[in-house]
Every structure is written in C-alpha cells, then in structure tokens.
C-alpha positions as a LaTeX table, in Angstrom:
\begin{tabular}{lrrr}
\hline
Residue & $x$ (\AA) & $y$ (\AA) & $z$ (\AA) \\
\hline
Ser1 & 113.46 & 81.66 & 102.35 \\
Leu2 & 111.17 & 84.50 & 101.43 \\
Ile3 & 114.03 & 86.54 & 99.96 \\
Asn4 & 115.06 & 83.74 & 97.66 \\
Thr5 & 111.47 & 83.20 & 96.65 \\
Val6 & 111.13 & 86.84 & 95.75 \\
Glu7 & 114.41 & 86.69 & 93.77 \\
Arg8 & 113.25 & 83.59 & 91.91 \\
Arg9 & 109.76 & 84.89 & 91.24 \\
Asn10 & 109.53 & 85.63 & 87.56 \\
Thr11 & 106.29 & 87.51 & 87.27 \\
Phe12 & 106.88 & 88.62 & 83.79 \\
Glu13 & 107.86 & 86.79 & 80.63 \\
Gln14 & 111.52 & 86.93 & 79.66 \\
Tyr15 & 112.42 & 89.65 & 77.30 \\
Ser16 & 112.24 & 88.05 & 73.87 \\
Ser17 & 113.33 & 89.62 & 70.65 \\
Ser18 & 109.75 & 90.48 & 69.78 \\
Ser19 & 109.22 & 92.31 & 73.10 \\
Gln20 & 112.25 & 94.47 & 72.45 \\
Cys21 & 110.79 & 95.76 & 69.29 \\
Arg22 & 108.77 & 98.96 & 69.36 \\
Trp23 & 105.13 & 98.34 & 70.12 \\
Ser24 & 102.91 & 99.14 & 67.15 \\
Leu25 & 99.25 & 100.02 & 66.87 \\
Glu26 & 98.89 & 98.03 & 63.69 \\
Gln27 & 96.34 & 95.24 & 63.86 \\
Ser28 & 95.52 & 92.30 & 61.68 \\
Asn29 & 92.87 & 92.74 & 58.99 \\
Asp30 & 91.00 & 89.48 & 59.61 \\
Gln31 & 88.69 & 91.17 & 62.15 \\
Thr32 & 86.45 & 94.18 & 62.02 \\
Trp33 & 87.20 & 97.04 & 64.38 \\
Gln34 & 84.07 & 96.22 & 66.41 \\
Glu35 & 85.29 & 92.65 & 66.92 \\
Gln36 & 88.72 & 93.88 & 67.83 \\
Ile37 & 87.30 & 96.26 & 70.45 \\
Ile38 & 85.20 & 93.47 & 71.97 \\
Phe39 & 88.24 & 91.23 & 71.93 \\
Ile40 & 90.34 & 93.85 & 73.72 \\
Val41 & 87.66 & 94.42 & 76.34 \\
Tyr42 & 87.40 & 90.69 & 77.04 \\
Ser43 & 91.18 & 90.42 & 77.23 \\
Ile44 & 91.38 & 93.28 & 79.73 \\
Leu45 & 88.64 & 91.69 & 81.84 \\
Gly46 & 90.54 & 88.42 & 81.74 \\
Val47 & 93.71 & 90.11 & 82.95 \\
Leu48 & 91.80 & 91.85 & 85.75 \\
Glu49 & 90.30 & 88.50 & 86.79 \\
Arg50 & 93.68 & 86.81 & 86.86 \\
Gln51 & 95.13 & 89.71 & 88.93 \\
Ser52 & 91.99 & 90.04 & 91.08 \\
Tyr53 & 93.86 & 88.77 & 94.14 \\
Phe54 & 96.05 & 91.86 & 94.11 \\
Leu55 & 93.04 & 94.11 & 93.60 \\
Ser56 & 91.31 & 92.35 & 96.50 \\
Leu57 & 94.27 & 93.07 & 98.78 \\
Ile58 & 94.14 & 96.73 & 97.77 \\
Ala59 & 90.38 & 96.72 & 98.36 \\
Met60 & 90.93 & 95.32 & 101.88 \\
Leu61 & 93.38 & 98.09 & 102.56 \\
Ala62 & 91.11 & 100.73 & 101.15 \\
Trp63 & 88.10 & 99.37 & 103.09 \\
Ser64 & 90.00 & 99.45 & 106.37 \\
Ile65 & 91.27 & 103.01 & 106.00 \\
Thr66 & 88.01 & 104.37 & 104.61 \\
Phe67 & 85.92 & 102.92 & 107.45 \\
His68 & 88.12 & 102.89 & 110.55 \\
Ser69 & 86.84 & 100.36 & 113.12 \\
Leu70 & 87.68 & 97.15 & 114.93 \\
Leu71 & 85.73 & 95.16 & 112.38 \\
Thr72 & 87.70 & 96.56 & 109.44 \\
Leu73 & 91.00 & 96.15 & 111.30 \\
Val74 & 90.65 & 92.49 & 110.35 \\
Tyr75 & 90.98 & 93.43 & 106.70 \\
Leu76 & 94.11 & 95.49 & 107.35 \\
Leu77 & 95.80 & 92.72 & 109.28 \\
Leu78 & 94.77 & 90.10 & 106.74 \\
Ala79 & 96.04 & 92.13 & 103.78 \\
Cys80 & 99.39 & 92.73 & 105.45 \\
Leu81 & 99.70 & 89.01 & 106.33 \\
Leu82 & 98.89 & 87.86 & 102.81 \\
Trp83 & 101.31 & 90.35 & 101.25 \\
Ile84 & 104.36 & 89.11 & 103.15 \\
Leu85 & 103.68 & 85.42 & 102.45 \\
Ser86 & 105.91 & 83.80 & 99.86 \\
Asp87 & 102.99 & 82.82 & 97.63 \\
Ser88 & 100.47 & 85.53 & 98.31 \\
Arg89 & 98.29 & 84.71 & 95.28 \\
Lys90 & 97.75 & 81.13 & 96.35 \\
Trp91 & 96.87 & 82.06 & 99.91 \\
Cys92 & 94.69 & 84.97 & 98.84 \\
Leu93 & 92.65 & 82.65 & 96.62 \\
Arg94 & 92.34 & 80.13 & 99.44 \\
Met95 & 91.18 & 82.83 & 101.84 \\
Ser96 & 88.79 & 84.36 & 99.35 \\
Pro97 & 85.70 & 82.56 & 100.70 \\
Phe98 & 86.44 & 83.87 & 104.17 \\
Phe99 & 86.94 & 87.58 & 103.35 \\
Thr100 & 84.09 & 87.52 & 100.82 \\
Ile101 & 81.64 & 86.18 & 103.45 \\
Tyr102 & 83.04 & 88.57 & 106.03 \\
Gly103 & 82.54 & 91.47 & 103.61 \\
Gly104 & 78.95 & 90.37 & 103.10 \\
Ile105 & 78.39 & 90.46 & 106.85 \\
Leu106 & 79.81 & 93.98 & 107.05 \\
Leu107 & 77.63 & 95.02 & 104.13 \\
Ile108 & 74.53 & 93.66 & 105.85 \\
Leu109 & 75.42 & 95.51 & 109.08 \\
Gln110 & 75.82 & 98.70 & 107.08 \\
Tyr111 & 72.44 & 98.13 & 105.44 \\
Ile112 & 70.71 & 97.49 & 108.74 \\
Ser113 & 72.35 & 100.54 & 110.38 \\
Gly114 & 71.02 & 102.64 & 107.53 \\
Phe115 & 67.39 & 102.07 & 108.52 \\
Arg116 & 65.40 & 105.13 & 109.51 \\
Ile117 & 65.92 & 104.65 & 113.24 \\
Ser118 & 67.76 & 106.57 & 115.92 \\
Phe119 & 70.65 & 105.32 & 118.03 \\
Asn120 & 68.64 & 105.53 & 121.25 \\
Gln121 & 65.97 & 103.17 & 119.87 \\
Leu122 & 68.46 & 100.30 & 119.61 \\
Asn123 & 69.47 & 100.28 & 123.27 \\
Phe124 & 73.09 & 99.29 & 122.83 \\
Ala125 & 75.19 & 98.45 & 125.86 \\
Tyr126 & 77.78 & 101.02 & 124.80 \\
Asp127 & 77.63 & 104.68 & 123.89 \\
Arg128 & 77.61 & 106.00 & 120.35 \\
Arg129 & 81.35 & 106.63 & 120.18 \\
Thr130 & 82.25 & 103.13 & 121.30 \\
Met131 & 79.84 & 101.52 & 118.83 \\
Glu132 & 81.30 & 103.60 & 116.01 \\
Gln133 & 84.80 & 102.38 & 116.86 \\
Ile134 & 83.56 & 98.85 & 116.91 \\
Gly135 & 82.16 & 99.35 & 113.41 \\
Ile136 & 78.46 & 100.01 & 113.90 \\
Arg137 & 77.72 & 103.58 & 112.94 \\
Ile138 & 74.16 & 104.81 & 113.33 \\
Asp139 & 73.42 & 108.08 & 111.58 \\
Asp140 & 70.01 & 109.05 & 112.89 \\
Phe141 & 67.63 & 109.08 & 109.94 \\
Gln142 & 70.45 & 109.71 & 107.48 \\
Pro143 & 70.70 & 107.73 & 104.19 \\
Ala144 & 73.49 & 105.16 & 103.95 \\
Phe145 & 73.76 & 105.23 & 100.18 \\
Ile146 & 77.43 & 106.35 & 99.88 \\
Pro147 & 78.86 & 103.89 & 102.49 \\
Leu148 & 76.87 & 101.06 & 100.90 \\
Leu149 & 78.11 & 102.03 & 97.43 \\
Leu150 & 81.74 & 102.15 & 98.52 \\
Lys151 & 81.58 & 98.85 & 100.37 \\
Ser152 & 79.79 & 97.19 & 97.46 \\
Phe153 & 82.53 & 98.47 & 95.13 \\
Tyr154 & 85.22 & 96.99 & 97.38 \\
Lys155 & 83.31 & 93.72 & 97.67 \\
Met156 & 83.17 & 93.40 & 93.87 \\
Phe157 & 86.90 & 92.61 & 93.83 \\
Phe158 & 86.36 & 89.98 & 96.51 \\
Trp159 & 83.77 & 88.32 & 94.27 \\
Leu160 & 86.22 & 88.39 & 91.33 \\
Thr161 & 88.85 & 86.67 & 93.46 \\
Leu162 & 86.34 & 84.10 & 94.69 \\
Arg163 & 85.26 & 83.46 & 91.11 \\
Gln164 & 88.87 & 83.01 & 90.03 \\
Tyr165 & 89.42 & 80.54 & 92.90 \\
Ile166 & 86.34 & 78.54 & 91.91 \\
Asn167 & 87.34 & 78.49 & 88.25 \\
Glu168 & 90.85 & 77.31 & 89.04 \\
Lys169 & 89.50 & 74.58 & 91.22 \\
Arg170 & 87.12 & 73.54 & 88.45 \\
Leu171 & 89.76 & 73.75 & 85.70 \\
Ala172 & 92.42 & 71.86 & 87.57 \\
Asn173 & 93.19 & 69.88 & 84.42 \\
Thr174 & 96.57 & 71.04 & 83.09 \\
Glu175 & 95.56 & 70.65 & 79.47 \\
Val176 & 92.52 & 72.83 & 79.89 \\
Asn177 & 94.53 & 75.53 & 81.61 \\
Glu178 & 97.20 & 75.35 & 78.92 \\
Ala179 & 94.57 & 75.67 & 76.21 \\
Arg180 & 93.12 & 78.73 & 77.91 \\
Arg181 & 96.51 & 80.31 & 78.37 \\
Asn182 & 97.35 & 79.86 & 74.69 \\
Ser183 & 93.98 & 81.05 & 73.48 \\
Ile184 & 95.38 & 84.56 & 72.86 \\
Pro185 & 98.00 & 84.70 & 70.12 \\
Asn186 & 101.46 & 85.89 & 71.07 \\
Asp187 & 101.31 & 88.70 & 68.48 \\
Ser188 & 97.79 & 89.83 & 69.38 \\
Tyr189 & 97.03 & 93.45 & 70.10 \\
Pro190 & 96.25 & 93.04 & 73.86 \\
Arg191 & 99.37 & 90.89 & 74.45 \\
Arg192 & 101.64 & 93.37 & 72.67 \\
Leu193 & 100.02 & 96.25 & 74.57 \\
Gly194 & 100.45 & 94.43 & 77.90 \\
Gln195 & 104.04 & 93.52 & 77.17 \\
Trp196 & 104.88 & 97.09 & 76.19 \\
Leu197 & 103.26 & 98.46 & 79.35 \\
Ile198 & 105.05 & 95.89 & 81.55 \\
Asn199 & 108.41 & 96.70 & 79.98 \\
Leu200 & 107.80 & 100.41 & 80.56 \\
Leu201 & 106.78 & 100.00 & 84.20 \\
Thr202 & 109.68 & 97.63 & 84.86 \\
Lys203 & 112.17 & 100.26 & 83.76 \\
Tyr204 & 110.72 & 103.26 & 85.63 \\
Trp205 & 108.63 & 101.99 & 88.53 \\
Ile206 & 111.71 & 101.99 & 90.78 \\
Cys207 & 111.84 & 105.78 & 90.30 \\
Val208 & 108.26 & 106.00 & 91.60 \\
Ser209 & 109.20 & 103.84 & 94.56 \\
Cys210 & 112.23 & 105.94 & 95.47 \\
Gly211 & 110.23 & 109.15 & 95.01 \\
Met212 & 107.54 & 107.89 & 97.35 \\
Leu213 & 110.16 & 106.91 & 99.93 \\
Leu214 & 111.63 & 110.40 & 99.85 \\
Leu215 & 108.14 & 111.96 & 100.01 \\
Val216 & 107.16 & 109.95 & 103.05 \\
Ser217 & 110.39 & 110.80 & 104.85 \\
Ile218 & 110.09 & 114.58 & 104.42 \\
Gln219 & 106.32 & 114.95 & 104.70 \\
Asn220 & 104.89 & 117.27 & 107.34 \\
Thr221 & 106.41 & 117.31 & 110.82 \\
Val222 & 109.72 & 115.46 & 111.37 \\
Val223 & 109.07 & 112.50 & 113.66 \\
Ile224 & 111.01 & 109.34 & 114.46 \\
Tyr225 & 109.34 & 107.00 & 112.03 \\
Arg226 & 109.93 & 109.47 & 109.13 \\
Ile227 & 113.60 & 109.82 & 110.19 \\
Ile228 & 113.88 & 106.01 & 109.86 \\
Tyr229 & 112.38 & 106.31 & 106.37 \\
Met230 & 115.07 & 108.87 & 105.52 \\
Val231 & 117.77 & 106.49 & 106.80 \\
Phe232 & 116.37 & 103.80 & 104.46 \\
Tyr233 & 116.45 & 106.23 & 101.57 \\
Leu234 & 120.04 & 107.36 & 102.21 \\
Phe235 & 121.18 & 103.75 & 102.61 \\
Phe236 & 119.62 & 102.85 & 99.28 \\
Ile237 & 121.18 & 105.75 & 97.41 \\
Ile238 & 124.61 & 105.56 & 99.06 \\
Ser239 & 124.95 & 101.79 & 98.70 \\
Phe240 & 124.14 & 102.17 & 94.98 \\
Gln241 & 126.91 & 104.72 & 94.57 \\
Ile242 & 129.55 & 102.82 & 96.59 \\
Ser243 & 129.03 & 99.24 & 95.40 \\
Phe244 & 126.69 & 98.27 & 92.59 \\
Gly245 & 127.17 & 94.55 & 93.27 \\
Phe246 & 126.27 & 94.93 & 96.98 \\
Trp247 & 123.30 & 97.15 & 96.12 \\
Arg248 & 122.00 & 94.62 & 93.61 \\
Lys249 & 122.30 & 91.68 & 96.02 \\
Thr250 & 120.55 & 93.49 & 98.87 \\
Ala251 & 117.79 & 95.17 & 96.86 \\
Ala252 & 115.17 & 92.46 & 97.50 \\
Thr253 & 116.04 & 92.35 & 101.20 \\
Phe254 & 115.86 & 96.12 & 101.40 \\
Tyr255 & 112.42 & 96.26 & 99.88 \\
Leu256 & 111.16 & 93.46 & 102.10 \\
Ile257 & 112.37 & 95.28 & 105.22 \\
Ile258 & 110.72 & 98.46 & 103.92 \\
Leu259 & 107.44 & 96.58 & 103.44 \\
Ile260 & 107.46 & 95.07 & 106.94 \\
Tyr261 & 108.37 & 98.41 & 108.51 \\
Ser262 & 105.67 & 100.24 & 106.54 \\
Met263 & 103.08 & 97.68 & 107.62 \\
Leu264 & 104.07 & 98.14 & 111.26 \\
Val265 & 103.84 & 101.92 & 110.92 \\
Leu266 & 100.44 & 101.72 & 109.23 \\
Ile267 & 99.05 & 99.24 & 111.80 \\
Gly268 & 100.49 & 101.30 & 114.68 \\
Ile269 & 98.86 & 104.55 & 113.45 \\
Tyr270 & 95.58 & 102.69 & 112.79 \\
Ile271 & 95.38 & 101.03 & 116.23 \\
Tyr272 & 96.43 & 104.21 & 118.09 \\
Gln273 & 93.26 & 105.94 & 116.84 \\
Phe274 & 91.07 & 103.73 & 118.99 \\
Glu275 & 90.04 & 105.64 & 122.08 \\
Lys276 & 90.59 & 102.79 & 124.53 \\
Val277 & 94.12 & 102.18 & 123.20 \\
His278 & 94.97 & 105.90 & 123.24 \\
Val279 & 93.73 & 106.35 & 126.84 \\
Phe280 & 95.50 & 103.22 & 128.04 \\
Leu281 & 98.85 & 104.17 & 126.55 \\
Ser282 & 98.53 & 107.76 & 127.75 \\
Glu283 & 98.27 & 106.51 & 131.30 \\
Lys284 & 101.48 & 104.51 & 130.94 \\
Phe285 & 103.59 & 106.97 & 128.89 \\
Ser286 & 103.56 & 110.66 & 128.06 \\
Ile287 & 101.68 & 111.98 & 125.07 \\
Gln288 & 104.83 & 113.87 & 123.97 \\
Leu289 & 106.67 & 110.59 & 123.59 \\
Phe290 & 104.05 & 109.20 & 121.22 \\
Ala291 & 103.93 & 112.51 & 119.36 \\
Ser292 & 107.69 & 112.39 & 118.79 \\
Ile293 & 107.36 & 108.86 & 117.42 \\
Gly294 & 104.60 & 109.99 & 115.09 \\
Leu295 & 101.50 & 108.65 & 116.85 \\
Glu296 & 98.77 & 111.14 & 117.37 \\
Val297 & 95.00 & 111.13 & 117.49 \\
Val298 & 93.52 & 112.35 & 114.20 \\
Pro299 & 89.89 & 113.50 & 113.77 \\
Ser300 & 87.78 & 110.80 & 112.09 \\
Asp301 & 86.87 & 113.01 & 109.14 \\
Val302 & 90.56 & 113.37 & 108.09 \\
Leu303 & 91.82 & 109.99 & 109.22 \\
Ala304 & 91.47 & 108.44 & 105.79 \\
Leu305 & 93.67 & 111.19 & 104.32 \\
Lys306 & 96.19 & 110.68 & 107.13 \\
Leu307 & 96.42 & 106.96 & 106.31 \\
Leu308 & 96.39 & 107.48 & 102.54 \\
Thr309 & 100.10 & 108.33 & 102.16 \\
Pro310 & 101.51 & 105.32 & 104.06 \\
Ser311 & 98.96 & 103.05 & 102.37 \\
Thr312 & 99.92 & 104.32 & 98.91 \\
Phe313 & 103.58 & 103.93 & 99.71 \\
Leu314 & 102.95 & 100.38 & 100.84 \\
Val315 & 101.16 & 99.47 & 97.59 \\
Val316 & 103.84 & 101.11 & 95.44 \\
Asn317 & 106.65 & 99.13 & 97.08 \\
Ile318 & 104.68 & 95.89 & 97.00 \\
Met319 & 104.30 & 96.32 & 93.27 \\
Gln320 & 108.03 & 97.01 & 92.94 \\
Leu321 & 109.04 & 93.93 & 94.94 \\
Tyr322 & 106.56 & 91.38 & 93.63 \\
Tyr323 & 105.87 & 92.63 & 90.11 \\
Phe324 & 108.82 & 94.64 & 88.79 \\
His325 & 111.86 & 93.61 & 90.79 \\
Ser326 & 112.64 & 90.49 & 88.81 \\
Gly327 & 112.45 & 92.29 & 85.48 \\
Trp328 & 114.48 & 95.20 & 86.82 \\
Met329 & 117.22 & 92.81 & 87.99 \\
Asn330 & 117.33 & 91.29 & 84.54 \\
Leu331 & 117.73 & 94.71 & 82.99 \\
Ile332 & 120.68 & 95.62 & 85.22 \\
Ser333 & 122.36 & 92.24 & 85.32 \\
Met334 & 126.15 & 92.29 & 85.41 \\
Ser335 & 126.38 & 90.78 & 81.91 \\
Arg336 & 124.31 & 93.61 & 80.49 \\
Val337 & 126.40 & 96.20 & 82.36 \\
Val338 & 129.67 & 94.73 & 81.15 \\
Lys339 & 128.38 & 94.53 & 77.61 \\
His340 & 127.26 & 98.16 & 77.74 \\
Met341 & 130.62 & 99.25 & 79.11 \\
Asn342 & 132.47 & 97.39 & 76.35 \\
Glu343 & 130.29 & 99.07 & 73.72 \\
Val344 & 131.06 & 102.48 & 75.23 \\
Leu345 & 134.79 & 101.75 & 75.23 \\
Val346 & 134.73 & 100.56 & 71.66 \\
Asn347 & 132.90 & 103.65 & 70.52 \\
\hline
\end{tabular}
C-alpha cells in the first residue's frame, strides 16, 4: 500500500559513524580554492538536476496559483496526482515530456497575447472576463515581459526534469550509473555539507510542519476547513502525549491524510474562483453556506496571496512525508528511546 511504501522509502542514507561527527569546513589540499568552488557549483547543479522532479512539481503548483485559469488548472491537478503516487519521481519523469510541451504551448499563447493588439480586434466568441478565466489574457497594448519571464522561469525546471529523464533513459546501464554515483568521494566537501544539512532538516523539519499546521488552523476568519485543521493538530499533539507507540505507527498515515485533505481544500478554493462555477453553486445553495465552509470569491489581484498559504503548507508536509519522515522515524526508534532512558537512569 501507499502507507507501507512511504514507511519503506529511505530517501536518505543511513546514519553512519561519519555522519554523526560534526561537519567541518576543512578541505583537502590537493585542489586550489578555485577548483574547489567550481567542483562545489557542479555538485550543487547535479543535486538540483537529480531533484528536479520535485522542483518541477513545485513549479506546476506555483504556475497554477500565479496565473489562475482553466489551462493552468491542469498543472494543479497533475501536481497533486503525482504527489500522492507511491513512486512520484518515476511518474514525474515519465510525464515530463507532456508537461514540458504543454508549458511550451502556454508560453507561446502568452507571447501571442502580448502582441500590440486590442481585445476587440481578435473577435473572440466570449467576452474578456471569460477568456481570462480560460487562460487567454489580452492586455491592450501592454507589454507581457513579466508574465513571460515568470513562465519561462517555471518552465526551466520542466526542462531540467526532461533532461534528467532523457539522461536516465540513455544511461540505463547499471555500471555507468554506479560509476556516476560514486564519482564524488564520500568525504568530499559537498557530500559532507549535504549530509549535515539533511541531518539538520530531518531533526527539525517536523517542527516547521506542526507550526504550519497550527498557523493554517488559526489564520484569519474561523471557517469549517480551518476547524478541521485544528482537529488534526490536536489529534497529533494529544496522541503523542498519550501513546508514543500509537503516535509513531500512525504518523505516516496522519501526514498522508493531511496531504489529501490539503489538496482537496486547495483545489476547492481554486475551482470556486471560476465565475461559472460560483454562479452555478450559488443558484443551488446559499452563499453563506459556502462562506462558512471557507469558499469565497477573491479578487484576482490578491488570489495568489490567498492560495499561497495552503500551497506552502502542502509543500512543507510533502517534504516531511517523502523526504524527512524516514530519517525522523529512525531517530525516534524504540531502541534509541530505550537506550536513552537507560542512560538517564544510570546517570
């Protein structure tokens, strides 16, 4: 199942004796400082390329909330779908040709809509508001430099993921991949820096996750979906205080439920902003009902800020579940707890 897959996923290397030592800034003397800087830069770029799938998913999310439309809703749904799959990296790489080409199409549409023409000259079948919600925004004789720059920046991560996918298809030979993986010495500066940073984030990222959960639950007006967030937070804290074993066994399931719920909240708020959806639901139910749930129409100029908090919370918890949960469970394993208690009793 997905829960067992998350539990078994060992994103980080096991804590060896060398990783438990204090990280040092000392470097070997067989390279000049210029060569070491170049080596560090190439190592960082290599890490970014290997993790480009995660950056691409964040770019999809950022693209969709920055430019709210039906066309960018595809990116939001695709990012959420890939995140909840058991092997999101594999599926993201496989889907990289699709969302890269799709991003290119959106970029071309943005370029064409930036021509020095007015909306009335194009003779669309729909009015300006409808076309903007579809994803075609015509600013009469206004430059489109900033939207093009942002979309090009997002698309850069798609190209990195596509490049990684092509390279892995080309280097399918296990021996070649093993040689590339071992090309960086275990005691090298970038590896020690990365291991130190991973160990630090593994210990304390859960505090960021819990803090974000509390922040989302008490932010602004109290509505139903924020009350549910508060219930999640209280359950997490109380279960930890009552039974450590139960809390440890249900931690992965808890975070998975939080992720699915956060995705539903984000998608619900996103879709409710479309005028056709809002009008249709208002005819069936009262506006006060949707307001009590937490669904309300937000002006387009502040919509990105409205969606920023749930999007950030989603990314933080995804990192906790898929990147730091395994290492955190190793840190708080029962054997470690018993050993620590015995040391305390002896002292």
